[in-house]
N, C-alpha and C positions, 0 to 999 in steps of 0.2 A: 504494499500499499504506500503510495506516494505521500510524503509528509508535506504539510501545507505551505511551509516557507523553505523548502529544501534548497540549499545553495545560496540563500540570501545572507548578507553580511549586515550585522546590526550593532549599534552602540546604544546602551541604556544608561543614562545618567541617573544618579540615585539608585543604582542597581544592586547595592549591597544589602538592602533591608526593605521590609514591608512590601509595598506594591512593586517597586522596581525589581526586587529579587524574584518575585513571582513571575514577572514578565520575562526576565532573563532566562529563568528555568524553562518557561513554556516555549520560548523561542528556540532554545537549544534542543528541547525535546521534539520540536517540529522541524528540525533539520537546518536551522540557521547557525552560522558561526557568530558568536556573540562576545562583545566586550562589555562588561559591567564596570562603570566608572562611578566612584563615590569619594567622599572626603577622607575617610580613615586611611592611614598609611598602608595598613594591611587589613584585609577582610576576607571572610569565608564566603565564597560564592558557589552556586550550584555546579554540579559536575558538568564538564564540557564548556564552561564559561571562563573566559580570561578576565582577570581583574586589573584595573588601572586606576591609580589614585588621581583625583582631580579636585580642584576647587573651582566650581563652575562660575564663580564671580571674577575669575582672573583670565584675561584673554590668552596669555601665554600658556597657561595650564590646559585650557580647552583646545588650543591649537595642537598641543602635544598629544592629546588623546586622539584627535583626528589623524595626526601623522602616524600614531601607533596603529590605528585602524587600517590605514593604507599599507603599512608595513606588514602587519600580521594577517589581516583579512584580504588584502589586495584591493580594497575599495570599500564602498559603503552603499547599501541599498535602503537601510531603515535606521532612523533615529528616533529614540523615545526619550523625551526630556522629563524625567520623573523626579529629579532633585527638588526638594521644597522644604520650607520651614513655616511655622506659624508662631505668632506672638499673641497671647490672649489678653488683649487690652483694648480699651476705647482709644479714640484719637487723643483725648486730653491726657491719658495715662501713658501714651506712647512717646518715647523720647525720639529725637531726630536720628540718633544712632540706630535705634531699634527699627524705625521706619526704613532707613537706608538698607539695613541688613535684610529685611524681608524682601524689599524690592530688588536688591542685588541678587539674592539667591533665586527667587521665584520668577522674576521678570528678566532681569539682565542675564541671568544664567541661561534662560531659554533662548534669549536673543543670541548670545555668544555661541551656544552649541549649534543652533540652526545656521548661523552665519558661516561657521567653519565647516559644517557638514555639507552645505550646498555645493561647493565645488566638486566634492567627491561624488555626489549624486549626479551632478551634471555629467561628469566623466563616465558614469555608469549608464547614462542614457535615461535616467529617471530614478524615482525612489518614493518613499513614504516617510513623512515626518509626523510623529504623534506627540503632541505636547500635552501638558497636564494643566487644565483649568480646574474648575471646581463648581459644585452646586452653589458654593458661597460666592461665586462670581455672578450669580443670578439673584439668589435670595439670601440675604445676609443673616448669619447667626450673630447673636450679641457678643460683644467683646472681641471681635476679630477684624477690626477695621482695616489694619494694614494688609492682612492676609486677603480679605475680600477685594481690596483695591488692586492688589498684585495679580490676582487671578482674573479680574476683569480685564487687565492689560494683556494677559496671556491670550484671552479669548480674541481680542481685537488683533493682536499680532498674528495669531494663527490664520485668521481670515484674510488678512493683508497678504501673508505669504502665499496662501492658496491662489489668490488672484495674480500675484507676481510670477509665480513659478509653475503654475499649472500648464502653461504652453510648452514647458520644457519636460513635461512628464513627471513632475514632482508634486505629489499630493500632500496636503497638509490638513490635519484634523486635530481637534482637542478632545480628550476624554475628560469629563467633568464629574468626578465621583461625588457621591454623598458620603454617608457614614460608612467607612470601611474599617475593618478590624486591623488596626496598625498601632504602633507605639504612639503616633500622633493622636489618634483617637483616645487612647487610654490616658494620655496627658490631659486631654480636654475633659474627660470624665473625672480626673483626679482633682479638679478644682471645685467639684460639687460637694455639698455637705453630706448628701446621702447618695453615694455612688450607685448602690444597687437599685435604688428607686429611679435614678436618672436612666440607668441602662434599661430597666424595664419599660420606662416611658418611651425611650428611643425605639425599642422594638415594637411597642404597641402602636405608635403613630405611623409606622411604615405600612403601607398597604400589603406588602409581602410578609409583614410580621417578623422581620429580622433586619439586621444591618448586613452590609456586604463583606465579602472576604477578598483578599488580594487576588485570589484565583478568578473571581468574577471579573475583575478589571483586566487580568491577563487574557481572558477569553476575548474581550473586545479589542484589546491591543493586537492580539494575533490576527484577528480578521482585518483590522485596518492596515496591518503590515503586509497582508497577503494580496495576491493578484485578484482574489475574489472581491475586494473592495476597490476595484479599478475605477469605478465611477463615483466614489465617495471622496469628496474634498471640500474644504472650507466649512466643515460642520463642527458643531459643539455637541458632542455626544454625552448627554446627561445619563449617568448610571447611578440611580439613587433609590431603587426599589419602589418607585412610584411616589416618593415623598413630595416632590415638587408639583405633582399633578393635582394635589388637593388644596383646599382653601385652609383648613384647620392646620395649625402648626403647633409645635411643642412649646411649653413654657419652661425655659431652661433656667 
């Protein structure tokens, strides 16, 4: 049986943990050659995946990852920009340094990775870029002002790239997850007075009665990376278990 992205070459930023790790593992299982790039100097990654350290906020570091992809993989067909952080504060509580940090990782990091991946994709005759927006880029949660703003920027950047590079065979889409079981989500829960109560409320308010798993996101990323999604570009794919489809929202 032919694997769905057999022979494709992929870089996944934020690829050492949570959603990024699940995507790297799924890509490798489906036949891709994968580099997982993340901030730690050393990190355990899934079998069949090559690790590369990167600070996505630094131009030279991102350039080095793409050079490594050209050296090891022979080029690039798929980029997934999964590196991201959040700060759980209102605007008044957020310092200028904290604002800059969120914007640099979430938005500038996406910009740099895409900027330096595009020449490799052009040389390959096309490719697929999968960025990471968020449910919070559409419908804000309390105390996530900088995060929400950064993800709204990723949404706009993704659509702009789809317009600019579609004629060259390069598709650009954003995955916009809702509540996904990751360390970031657990950190969010950790600020609640009654964590168990909040977790139960989160499950209850979702039409599917659960929050998502990293593998749910990896399934969508796999499709967007594959040739099956050849007509999909410029879209913001919300993956939130139906949460944003309803009027009633949680009281957090």
